[in-house]
DOLUMDO-537899 format. One line per field, with one value per atom (N, C-alpha, C): residue in one letter; atom name; x, y, z. Coordinates in steps of 0.05 Angstrom, whole numbers. Example, Ala and Ser with C-alpha at 12.3 -4.5 7.8 and 13.67 -1.06 7.14 Angstrom:
2
resn = c(a_a_a_s_s_s)
name = c(N_CA_C_N_CA_C)
east = c(264_246_264_257_273_258)
north = c(-114_-90_-66_-45_-21_1)
up = c(156_156_156_142_143_157)
***
This chain:
303
resn = c(m_m_m_v_v_v_p_p_p_h_h_h_l_l_l_i_i_i_t_t_t_a_a_a_l_l_l_t_t_t_g_g_g_p_p_p_i_i_i_n_n_n_e_e_e_l_l_l_e_e_e_q_q_q_r_r_r_i_i_i_l_l_l_d_d_d_t_t_t_t_t_t_p_p_p_a_a_a_i_i_i_e_e_e_r_r_r_w_w_w_f_f_f_r_r_r_l_l_l_e_e_e_w_w_w_m_m_m_e_e_e_h_h_h_q_q_q_p_p_p_p_p_p_f_f_f_y_y_y_c_c_c_s_s_s_v_v_v_d_d_d_i_i_i_r_r_r_n_n_n_a_a_a_g_g_g_f_f_f_k_k_k_l_l_l_a_a_a_p_p_p_v_v_v_d_d_d_t_t_t_n_n_n_l_l_l_f_f_f_p_p_p_g_g_g_g_g_g_w_w_w_n_n_n_n_n_n_l_l_l_t_t_t_p_p_p_e_e_e_m_m_m_l_l_l_p_p_p_l_l_l_a_a_a_v_v_v_q_q_q_a_a_a_a_a_a_m_m_m_a_a_a_a_a_a_i_i_i_e_e_e_k_k_k_i_i_i_c_c_c_p_p_p_e_e_e_a_a_a_r_r_r_n_n_n_l_l_l_l_l_l_v_v_v_v_v_v_p_p_p_e_e_e_n_n_n_h_h_h_t_t_t_g_g_g_n_n_n_t_t_t_y_y_y_y_y_y_l_l_l_s_s_s_n_n_n_v_v_v_l_l_l_q_q_q_l_l_l_k_k_k_r_r_r_i_i_i_f_f_f_h_h_h_q_q_q_a_a_a_g_g_g_l_l_l_n_n_n_v_v_v_r_r_r_f_f_f_g_g_g_s_s_s_l_l_l_s_s_s_s_s_s_e_e_e_i_i_i_k_k_k_e_e_e_p_p_p_t_t_t_t_t_t_l_l_l_n_n_n_l_l_l_p_p_p_t_t_t_g_g_g_e_e_e_s_s_s_l_l_l_t_t_t_i_i_i_e_e_e_p_p_p_l_l_l_i_i_i_r_r_r_t_t_t_d_d_d_r_r_r_r_r_r_l_l_l_g_g_g_l_l_l_k_k_k_d_d_d_f_f_f_n_n_n_p_p_p_c_c_c_a_a_a_i_i_i_l_l_l_l_l_l_n_n_n_n_n_n_d_d_d_l_l_l_s_s_s_a_a_a_g_g_g_i_i_i_p_p_p_g_g_g_i_i_i_l_l_l_e_e_e_d_d_d_l_l_l_n_n_n_e_e_e_q_q_q_y_y_y_l_l_l_l_l_l_p_p_p_p_p_p_l_l_l_h_h_h_a_a_a_s_s_s_w_w_w_s_s_s_v_v_v_r_r_r_r_r_r_k_k_k_s_s_s_t_t_t_h_h_h_f_f_f_k_k_k_a_a_a_y_y_y_e_e_e_e_e_e_v_v_v_s_s_s_k_k_k_r_r_r_f_f_f_g_g_g_k_k_k_l_l_l_l_l_l_g_g_g_v_v_v_d_d_d_p_p_p_w_w_w_l_l_l_i_i_i_n_n_n_p_p_p_m_m_m_f_f_f_a_a_a_q_q_q_c_c_c_g_g_g_d_d_d_v_v_v_n_n_n_f_f_f_a_a_a_e_e_e_g_g_g_a_a_a_g_g_g_m_m_m_e_e_e_c_c_c_l_l_l_t_t_t_t_t_t_n_n_n_v_v_v_d_d_d_a_a_a_l_l_l_l_l_l_s_s_s_k_k_k_i_i_i_k_k_k_r_r_r_k_k_k_y_y_y_k_k_k_e_e_e_y_y_y_g_g_g_i_i_i_n_n_n_e_e_e_k_k_k_p_p_p_f_f_f_v_v_v_v_v_v_v_v_v_k_k_k_a_a_a_d_d_d_n_n_n_g_g_g_t_t_t_y_y_y_g_g_g_m_m_m_g_g_g_i_i_i_m_m_m_t_t_t_v_v_v_r_r_r_d_d_d_v_v_v_k_k_k_d_d_d_l_l_l_g_g_g_a_a_a)
name = c(N_CA_C_N_CA_C_N_CA_C_N_CA_C_N_CA_C_N_CA_C_N_CA_C_N_CA_C_N_CA_C_N_CA_C_N_CA_C_N_CA_C_N_CA_C_N_CA_C_N_CA_C_N_CA_C_N_CA_C_N_CA_C_N_CA_C_N_CA_C_N_CA_C_N_CA_C_N_CA_C_N_CA_C_N_CA_C_N_CA_C_N_CA_C_N_CA_C_N_CA_C_N_CA_C_N_CA_C_N_CA_C_N_CA_C_N_CA_C_N_CA_C_N_CA_C_N_CA_C_N_CA_C_N_CA_C_N_CA_C_N_CA_C_N_CA_C_N_CA_C_N_CA_C_N_CA_C_N_CA_C_N_CA_C_N_CA_C_N_CA_C_N_CA_C_N_CA_C_N_CA_C_N_CA_C_N_CA_C_N_CA_C_N_CA_C_N_CA_C_N_CA_C_N_CA_C_N_CA_C_N_CA_C_N_CA_C_N_CA_C_N_CA_C_N_CA_C_N_CA_C_N_CA_C_N_CA_C_N_CA_C_N_CA_C_N_CA_C_N_CA_C_N_CA_C_N_CA_C_N_CA_C_N_CA_C_N_CA_C_N_CA_C_N_CA_C_N_CA_C_N_CA_C_N_CA_C_N_CA_C_N_CA_C_N_CA_C_N_CA_C_N_CA_C_N_CA_C_N_CA_C_N_CA_C_N_CA_C_N_CA_C_N_CA_C_N_CA_C_N_CA_C_N_CA_C_N_CA_C_N_CA_C_N_CA_C_N_CA_C_N_CA_C_N_CA_C_N_CA_C_N_CA_C_N_CA_C_N_CA_C_N_CA_C_N_CA_C_N_CA_C_N_CA_C_N_CA_C_N_CA_C_N_CA_C_N_CA_C_N_CA_C_N_CA_C_N_CA_C_N_CA_C_N_CA_C_N_CA_C_N_CA_C_N_CA_C_N_CA_C_N_CA_C_N_CA_C_N_CA_C_N_CA_C_N_CA_C_N_CA_C_N_CA_C_N_CA_C_N_CA_C_N_CA_C_N_CA_C_N_CA_C_N_CA_C_N_CA_C_N_CA_C_N_CA_C_N_CA_C_N_CA_C_N_CA_C_N_CA_C_N_CA_C_N_CA_C_N_CA_C_N_CA_C_N_CA_C_N_CA_C_N_CA_C_N_CA_C_N_CA_C_N_CA_C_N_CA_C_N_CA_C_N_CA_C_N_CA_C_N_CA_C_N_CA_C_N_CA_C_N_CA_C_N_CA_C_N_CA_C_N_CA_C_N_CA_C_N_CA_C_N_CA_C_N_CA_C_N_CA_C_N_CA_C_N_CA_C_N_CA_C_N_CA_C_N_CA_C_N_CA_C_N_CA_C_N_CA_C_N_CA_C_N_CA_C_N_CA_C_N_CA_C_N_CA_C_N_CA_C_N_CA_C_N_CA_C_N_CA_C_N_CA_C_N_CA_C_N_CA_C_N_CA_C_N_CA_C_N_CA_C_N_CA_C_N_CA_C_N_CA_C_N_CA_C_N_CA_C_N_CA_C_N_CA_C_N_CA_C_N_CA_C_N_CA_C_N_CA_C_N_CA_C_N_CA_C_N_CA_C_N_CA_C_N_CA_C_N_CA_C_N_CA_C_N_CA_C_N_CA_C_N_CA_C_N_CA_C_N_CA_C_N_CA_C_N_CA_C_N_CA_C_N_CA_C_N_CA_C_N_CA_C_N_CA_C_N_CA_C_N_CA_C_N_CA_C_N_CA_C_N_CA_C_N_CA_C_N_CA_C_N_CA_C_N_CA_C_N_CA_C_N_CA_C_N_CA_C_N_CA_C_N_CA_C_N_CA_C_N_CA_C_N_CA_C_N_CA_C_N_CA_C_N_CA_C_N_CA_C_N_CA_C_N_CA_C_N_CA_C_N_CA_C_N_CA_C_N_CA_C_N_CA_C_N_CA_C_N_CA_C_N_CA_C_N_CA_C_N_CA_C_N_CA_C_N_CA_C_N_CA_C_N_CA_C_N_CA_C_N_CA_C_N_CA_C_N_CA_C_N_CA_C_N_CA_C_N_CA_C_N_CA_C_N_CA_C_N_CA_C_N_CA_C_N_CA_C_N_CA_C_N_CA_C_N_CA_C_N_CA_C_N_CA_C_N_CA_C_N_CA_C_N_CA_C_N_CA_C_N_CA_C_N_CA_C_N_CA_C_N_CA_C_N_CA_C_N_CA_C_N_CA_C_N_CA_C_N_CA_C_N_CA_C_N_CA_C_N_CA_C_N_CA_C_N_CA_C_N_CA_C_N_CA_C_N_CA_C_N_CA_C_N_CA_C_N_CA_C_N_CA_C_N_CA_C_N_CA_C)
east = c(3129_3105_3102_3078_3073_3048_3045_3021_2997_2974_2949_2929_2917_2898_2872_2860_2836_2811_2814_2792_2786_2762_2755_2752_2759_2754_2724_2716_2687_2681_2701_2696_2719_2717_2738_2764_2786_2812_2815_2823_2825_2851_2854_2876_2903_2906_2931_2939_2920_2925_2933_2919_2926_2953_2961_2988_3009_3004_3023_3026_3003_3003_3018_3013_3025_3056_3064_3092_3108_3096_3108_3137_3144_3172_3191_3184_3201_3203_3180_3180_3199_3197_3214_3243_3250_3277_3286_3269_3275_3282_3265_3270_3297_3302_3326_3351_3351_3373_3375_3353_3353_3365_3358_3368_3398_3408_3437_3452_3438_3451_3445_3422_3414_3406_3416_3409_3381_3363_3336_3335_3315_3312_3311_3320_3320_3291_3273_3244_3229_3205_3189_3160_3142_3114_3106_3089_3080_3050_3040_3011_3004_2987_2980_2950_2946_2918_2910_2889_2878_2852_2853_2829_2813_2823_2810_2823_2825_2837_2867_2875_2903_2912_2937_2948_2975_2976_3000_3006_3032_3039_3036_3025_3022_3038_3051_3068_3086_3110_3128_3140_3137_3146_3170_3193_3217_3220_3200_3199_3172_3165_3138_3126_3100_3085_3065_3046_3025_3033_3055_3064_3043_3028_3008_2984_2983_2961_2967_2992_2998_2982_2972_2957_2977_2968_2986_2999_2984_2995_3018_3019_3040_3066_3063_3086_3110_3107_3131_3145_3130_3142_3158_3147_3160_3186_3185_3209_3231_3222_3241_3254_3238_3248_3267_3261_3278_3305_3304_3329_3347_3334_3350_3361_3345_3355_3378_3376_3397_3422_3419_3442_3458_3445_3459_3474_3463_3475_3495_3487_3504_3499_3510_3503_3510_3529_3537_3521_3501_3485_3472_3473_3460_3439_3446_3429_3419_3394_3382_3368_3376_3363_3343_3318_3297_3291_3292_3286_3259_3238_3211_3204_3180_3170_3166_3163_3160_3132_3111_3084_3076_3085_3081_3052_3035_3007_2990_3001_2986_2989_2968_2970_2971_2959_2961_2990_3004_3032_3049_3043_3058_3054_3030_3025_3042_3045_3062_3091_3103_3131_3135_3114_3115_3116_3100_3100_3127_3139_3166_3186_3183_3201_3198_3173_3167_3181_3179_3190_3220_3234_3263_3272_3256_3262_3262_3242_3240_3261_3272_3294_3321_3321_3345_3359_3345_3358_3346_3363_3354_3345_3321_3310_3302_3312_3303_3298_3283_3274_3288_3299_3311_3298_3291_3276_3293_3285_3298_3286_3263_3249_3265_3266_3280_3263_3238_3221_3226_3239_3246_3274_3274_3299_3307_3288_3293_3276_3282_3265_3236_3219_3191_3174_3157_3140_3113_3105_3080_3061_3037_3017_2998_2991_2973_2946_2924_2898_2896_2914_2914_2924_2935_2948_2978_2988_3016_3029_3056_3070_3097_3109_3136_3151_3177_3194_3211_3210_3226_3247_3272_3294_3308_3321_3336_3361_3367_3390_3416_3437_3464_3483_3496_3515_3543_3561_3590_3602_3628_3641_3630_3629_3621_3598_3587_3566_3542_3519_3494_3483_3472_3461_3444_3441_3426_3443_3434_3449_3452_3476_3482_3471_3471_3461_3476_3493_3510_3501_3485_3474_3494_3491_3506_3492_3466_3450_3429_3422_3401_3380_3355_3333_3316_3315_3298_3269_3250_3222_3211_3228_3222_3231_3212_3219_3235_3240_3257_3246_3220_3208_3217_3222_3230_3260_3274_3303_3320_3345_3363_3377_3372_3386_3415_3431_3460_3468_3451_3458_3459_3447_3447_3469_3483_3503_3530_3545_3573_3574_3555_3556_3572_3598_3615_3619_3612_3617_3592_3569_3544_3529_3511_3493_3468_3463_3439_3420_3397_3378_3350_3339_3351_3371_3388_3407_3393_3407_3395_3385_3397_3387_3360_3350_3324_3302_3310_3290_3275_3252_3236_3248_3268_3282_3300_3305_3323_3308_3294_3281_3257_3252_3229_3213_3187_3170_3173_3177_3180_3205_3227_3251_3245_3230_3223_3207_3187_3170_3184_3204_3220_3236_3247_3262_3243_3220_3201_3190_3187_3178_3196_3223_3242_3240_3237_3234_3209_3187_3161_3163_3179_3183_3196_3217_3231_3213_3199_3181_3158_3147_3125_3134_3159_3169_3171_3179_3181_3153_3133_3105_3092_3102_3089_3064_3065_3041_3050_3030_3035_3044_3067_3076_3056_3038_3018_3000_2997_2980_2991_3017_3030_3044_3040_3055_3036_3035_3018_3031_3017_3028_3032_3052_3057_3070_3069_3083_3092_3110_3121_3123_3114_3116_3136_3144_3162_3145_3152_3137_3109_3089_3061_3050_3037_3025_2996_2977_2949_2939_2948_2938_2947_2971_2982_2979_2970_2966_2992_3014_3040_3042_3052_3056_3031_3008_2983_2982_2996_2996_3009_3032_3046_3028_3015_2998_2975_2962_2939_2947_2969_2979_2985_2998_3006_2981_2963_2939_2922_2920_2905_2918_2944_2959_2956_2957_2954_2926_2906_2879_2874_2887_2884_2898_2921_2936_2920_2908_2893_2868_2855_2831_2838_2861_2869_2873_2885_2890_2863_2845_2819_2805_2807_2794_2807_2833_2848_2839_2834_2827_2796_2781_2752_2742_2755_2749_2729_2706_2684_2685_2707_2710_2718_2713_2722_2750_2769_2797_2800_2820_2826_2856_2864_2892_2894_2913_2917_2941_2936_2956_2967_2993_3004_3031_3040_3067_3088_3111_3133_3148_3143_3155_3135_3141_3123_3106_3092_3077_3050_3037_3010_2988_2992_2971_2962_2980_2972_2974_2955_2956_2948_2933_2926_2899_2898_2874_2869_2844_2836_2822_2832_2822_2811_2786_2775_2771_2774_2772_2790_2804_2823_2808_2782_2766_2765_2769_2769_2792_2813_2837_2831_2812_2805_2783_2772_2749_2758)
north = c(2762_2774_2764_2754_2744_2757_2759_2772_2753_2765_2750_2762_2745_2754_2762_2785_2794_2781_2767_2753_2727_2723_2699_2675_2651_2627_2622_2614_2610_2581_2564_2535_2519_2493_2475_2478_2473_2475_2451_2457_2435_2419_2398_2380_2393_2410_2423_2442_2458_2476_2461_2439_2423_2411_2403_2391_2413_2437_2459_2465_2466_2472_2450_2425_2403_2401_2412_2410_2436_2454_2481_2480_2464_2464_2456_2435_2427_2448_2462_2483_2506_2515_2537_2529_2504_2495_2495_2486_2486_2513_2533_2561_2571_2565_2574_2564_2539_2527_2538_2543_2554_2582_2598_2626_2626_2605_2603_2597_2584_2576_2596_2609_2628_2655_2677_2703_2711_2716_2723_2752_2759_2787_2806_2830_2850_2854_2857_2858_2849_2839_2831_2826_2825_2817_2795_2778_2754_2754_2752_2749_2719_2711_2683_2679_2659_2652_2628_2632_2611_2601_2577_2565_2548_2546_2528_2501_2489_2463_2465_2490_2494_2522_2525_2550_2555_2574_2577_2606_2614_2641_2644_2667_2672_2696_2710_2732_2740_2749_2758_2785_2805_2832_2839_2844_2850_2880_2896_2925_2930_2919_2918_2945_2948_2971_2961_2978_2970_2971_2984_2985_3001_3018_3034_3017_2992_2974_2959_2962_2949_2961_2944_2954_2964_2981_2991_2969_2946_2924_2911_2914_2901_2918_2944_2962_2954_2946_2937_2913_2895_2872_2881_2901_2911_2925_2941_2955_2934_2914_2893_2879_2873_2860_2879_2905_2925_2927_2927_2928_2904_2880_2856_2855_2865_2865_2885_2909_2929_2919_2906_2896_2876_2860_2840_2854_2875_2888_2909_2927_2950_2958_2944_2949_2977_2990_3017_3039_3031_3050_3071_3096_3119_3132_3133_3146_3126_3128_3110_3128_3124_3138_3120_3129_3113_3125_3109_3118_3107_3124_3114_3114_3105_3107_3136_3142_3170_3180_3162_3172_3186_3211_3226_3236_3232_3240_3218_3195_3173_3174_3184_3189_3163_3141_3115_3106_3110_3102_3119_3145_3163_3155_3146_3137_3112_3096_3072_3078_3097_3103_3119_3134_3148_3129_3107_3086_3072_3069_3057_3074_3100_3119_3116_3114_3111_3086_3064_3038_3041_3051_3053_3075_3096_3116_3104_3088_3075_3054_3045_3025_3039_3066_3081_3094_3099_3110_3137_3155_3180_3173_3179_3170_3195_3196_3216_3204_3218_3208_3222_3206_3217_3207_3224_3216_3213_3192_3188_3206_3219_3235_3261_3267_3291_3316_3312_3334_3345_3329_3337_3350_3377_3392_3406_3406_3417_3403_3405_3392_3399_3379_3383_3369_3385_3374_3366_3342_3331_3327_3338_3336_3313_3299_3276_3285_3271_3277_3275_3259_3255_3279_3299_3322_3318_3294_3289_3298_3299_3307_3293_3292_3282_3298_3299_3315_3297_3301_3286_3305_3295_3312_3301_3318_3307_3292_3270_3254_3268_3264_3275_3252_3249_3227_3238_3225_3230_3206_3203_3181_3154_3148_3122_3121_3145_3146_3161_3155_3168_3180_3204_3216_3240_3257_3282_3305_3329_3351_3348_3348_3346_3319_3298_3273_3250_3236_3215_3188_3173_3148_3125_3107_3081_3062_3063_3044_3059_3047_3059_3037_3044_3025_3033_3015_3020_3011_3030_3023_3030_3026_3031_3007_2994_2968_2970_2995_3000_2986_2985_2972_2985_3011_3026_3022_3008_3004_3014_3006_3014_3040_3061_3087_3086_3100_3100_3110_3127_3139_3118_3095_3074_3053_3055_3035_3041_3020_3022_3038_3032_3044_3025_3026_3006_3011_3034_3041_3041_3034_3034_3009_3002_2979_2988_2975_2981_2958_2963_2943_2948_2928_2903_2910_2890_2895_2900_2911_2919_2895_2871_2848_2838_2850_2842_2859_2879_2897_2883_2894_2881_2885_2902_2904_2881_2865_2841_2816_2817_2794_2784_2758_2746_2728_2729_2713_2683_2677_2648_2636_2652_2642_2639_2657_2655_2630_2625_2602_2575_2575_2551_2545_2566_2563_2554_2567_2561_2532_2523_2495_2475_2480_2462_2464_2488_2492_2479_2481_2469_2439_2427_2398_2389_2404_2398_2404_2426_2434_2414_2406_2386_2360_2352_2327_2330_2354_2359_2356_2368_2367_2340_2325_2300_2304_2325_2331_2333_2332_2336_2364_2369_2397_2414_2401_2416_2433_2424_2438_2465_2469_2494_2508_2497_2507_2511_2535_2539_2527_2511_2502_2526_2525_2548_2538_2555_2551_2579_2579_2605_2605_2628_2632_2655_2658_2680_2705_2721_2746_2740_2752_2750_2777_2781_2807_2802_2808_2802_2819_2843_2861_2850_2839_2830_2800_2786_2757_2741_2755_2741_2724_2700_2682_2669_2672_2661_2631_2619_2590_2578_2589_2580_2584_2607_2613_2594_2589_2571_2543_2534_2507_2504_2524_2522_2524_2542_2545_2519_2507_2482_2460_2458_2437_2441_2466_2472_2465_2473_2467_2437_2422_2392_2381_2391_2382_2389_2413_2421_2404_2398_2381_2354_2343_2316_2318_2340_2343_2347_2362_2366_2339_2323_2297_2279_2281_2265_2272_2298_2306_2310_2303_2306_2334_2352_2381_2388_2397_2404_2434_2442_2470_2471_2493_2496_2507_2492_2501_2528_2543_2567_2572_2588_2595_2626_2637_2666_2672_2689_2697_2725_2727_2753_2756_2781_2787_2775_2769_2755_2774_2800_2819_2842_2858_2880_2874_2896_2894_2908_2914_2927_2911_2885_2869_2877_2890_2900_2877_2877_2858_2830_2827_2800_2791_2766_2754_2727_2722_2696_2680_2656_2639_2613_2606_2580_2561_2572_2557_2570_2553_2565_2582_2577_2594_2623_2627_2655_2671_2658_2672_2684_2673_2683_2703_2709_2727_2756)
up = c(371_359_330_324_297_287_260_249_251_255_256_236_219_200_215_206_220_208_185_173_188_197_213_194_205_190_187_163_158_153_155_150_161_158_169_154_167_154_135_110_91_96_80_85_81_60_55_78_87_109_134_140_163_161_137_133_139_130_134_164_177_206_222_214_228_223_201_193_198_213_218_228_248_257_234_219_197_175_170_150_158_184_193_192_198_197_168_149_121_110_118_109_121_146_159_145_137_123_94_81_54_55_75_76_82_94_98_72_54_28_6_7_-14_-1_-11_-1_-10_8_0_-10_-26_-35_-11_-15_7_16_-3_3_-22_-18_-41_-31_-50_-44_-62_-53_-68_-70_-94_-98_-97_-79_-75_-82_-98_-105_-88_-73_-55_-67_-79_-92_-72_-47_-28_-28_-52_-55_-62_-69_-78_-69_-62_-52_-66_-85_-101_-107_-108_-115_-146_-154_-182_-192_-174_-182_-159_-164_-144_-153_-136_-143_-126_-138_-124_-118_-127_-121_-110_-86_-77_-69_-75_-66_-45_-38_-19_10_16_45_61_48_62_71_61_69_95_105_130_153_170_194_214_233_254_270_273_288_274_247_231_230_237_234_251_276_291_278_266_252_228_213_190_198_219_229_237_251_260_236_215_191_177_176_162_176_203_218_213_212_207_178_159_131_127_139_137_151_174_189_173_156_140_117_106_82_90_108_114_143_163_191_200_187_196_182_167_151_168_158_171_153_127_108_86_80_59_38_13_-9_-22_-24_-37_-64_-85_-112_-120_-119_-125_-155_-161_-189_-196_-221_-230_-229_-225_-226_-200_-197_-173_-169_-189_-186_-173_-169_-157_-126_-113_-84_-69_-80_-66_-66_-88_-89_-71_-70_-52_-23_-16_12_17_-3_-1_6_-9_-4_22_29_55_78_76_96_97_73_71_86_83_98_128_137_166_177_162_171_174_154_156_175_178_198_226_232_258_261_239_240_245_246_253_230_208_184_177_166_154_125_118_92_76_51_32_5_-12_-38_-60_-80_-103_-128_-147_-170_-196_-212_-238_-259_-253_-272_-279_-305_-314_-307_-299_-292_-264_-247_-220_-221_-221_-224_-197_-178_-152_-132_-106_-86_-90_-92_-98_-76_-63_-42_-53_-48_-57_-34_-36_-14_-19_2_1_13_5_16_46_58_87_102_87_100_103_97_98_72_72_48_48_24_22_1_3_-15_-32_-58_-77_-89_-90_-99_-124_-139_-162_-153_-167_-160_-170_-155_-162_-164_-187_-192_-193_-177_-180_-193_-193_-207_-200_-174_-165_-145_-140_-119_-129_-116_-123_-97_-98_-74_-81_-61_-63_-53_-56_-45_-15_-5_24_35_19_29_15_30_19_32_18_29_27_47_46_27_27_11_-5_-28_-45_-49_-42_-44_-68_-88_-111_-105_-108_-108_-136_-155_-184_-199_-213_-226_-252_-261_-284_-309_-312_-336_-362_-360_-385_-392_-375_-380_-357_-357_-335_-342_-327_-334_-326_-341_-336_-309_-297_-271_-249_-254_-233_-238_-259_-266_-252_-247_-236_-210_-192_-166_-148_-150_-137_-108_-98_-70_-53_-64_-50_-55_-36_-40_-55_-77_-93_-89_-77_-69_-82_-95_-105_-127_-136_-157_-184_-202_-228_-244_-240_-256_-245_-223_-214_-227_-242_-255_-277_-284_-306_-333_-336_-361_-366_-345_-347_-339_-317_-305_-321_-321_-335_-316_-318_-301_-306_-332_-339_-326_-324_-310_-280_-269_-241_-235_-252_-247_-252_-270_-273_-248_-236_-211_-188_-187_-166_-169_-193_-198_-184_-186_-173_-143_-133_-104_-94_-109_-100_-98_-115_-114_-88_-80_-55_-31_-33_-10_-8_-31_-31_-19_-24_-13_18_27_56_69_55_66_62_42_36_19_2_-15_-44_-62_-90_-95_-108_-112_-128_-143_-158_-139_-115_-96_-87_-92_-84_-108_-132_-155_-179_-191_-214_-239_-254_-280_-298_-315_-332_-358_-378_-404_-413_-432_-441_-472_-483_-512_-517_-541_-549_-552_-572_-577_-587_-574_-582_-586_-609_-615_-623_-606_-612_-635_-638_-660_-687_-688_-714_-717_-696_-697_-695_-688_-687_-661_-664_-641_-631_-645_-635_-636_-655_-656_-632_-624_-600_-575_-573_-550_-549_-571_-572_-564_-574_-568_-538_-527_-498_-480_-487_-471_-471_-495_-498_-481_-483_-468_-437_-428_-400_-390_-405_-398_-395_-413_-412_-387_-380_-356_-331_-330_-307_-304_-327_-326_-314_-321_-311_-280_-271_-243_-228_-240_-227_-224_-245_-244_-223_-221_-201_-173_-168_-141_-137_-157_-155_-152_-167_-165_-187_-180_-199_-205_-218_-226_-255_-269_-296_-297_-309_-310_-325_-318_-333_-333_-352_-355_-356_-342_-342_-361_-381_-400_-392_-388_-381_-394_-394_-406_-389_-401_-387_-369_-372_-353_-348_-328_-322_-298_-289_-264_-268_-245_-244_-257_-263_-274_-302_-316_-343_-363_-382_-404_-396_-375_-365_-377_-386_-398_-386_-378_-367_-389_-394_-416_-405_-411_-403_-426_-451_-475_-496_-511_-531_-552_-555_-573_-564_-538_-528_-539_-547_-558_-585_-599_-626_-625_-601_-599_-604)
***
């Protein structure tokens, strides 16, 4: 069983798409060999920008939301993937503790974690939610507009384990990106699997490091496909601290944006693309699309 997009094709398949379709067996083998050498994230979501002439990832979230957007047809695939992932990490697992974000007033987010619970429940696990929030001092039931509800409980930490009252999990699944920092209650859990690991959190991880690694991967993958890696890789540059209010770091930002726009223009000319180049400026860490700016001219930075 494989997923099928419900959006109908509205035009001919372009050259890049056709190359990917023609190379599918080699691509699948490439991924299979890569997963043997490198452990993939337990779960993640990838934002992909499809410009028609180019298809490239622009963000990767290791604490993904949006599970509530899965169609009913996709649920069996998600359950199958969850079973395979758990089997690799902790095949004897019975209990799974999910640590969600603290914004319990966001019903869309709550629908997301409730769907996550359904997936792992159907994969054969008992699933409960434990909160990092100091405001959750007792089991708290949250009601959703759909009529459904979920219960969030205060976490209980012992010397080497984390759990809930009368609930001792084998694995702990973080659906909290820890942007505010790593709380001590999650450190030194030597007897349990913490997924993803703490160094994947936004308090440690940087997008620029990710894109440097992806750039190398795209070169090898582009060679496999026989295409220019630029077609599957977003150009990027990185600055240090930038403060728009105080004007700090603006010289570095302006220089990098100008250089990127020039590189993109050359690529557009090479491929006969009649579009106006643009650069997206975003923070080196964090999620939810906060602080994003689209720049088509360096003059926009001074506006």
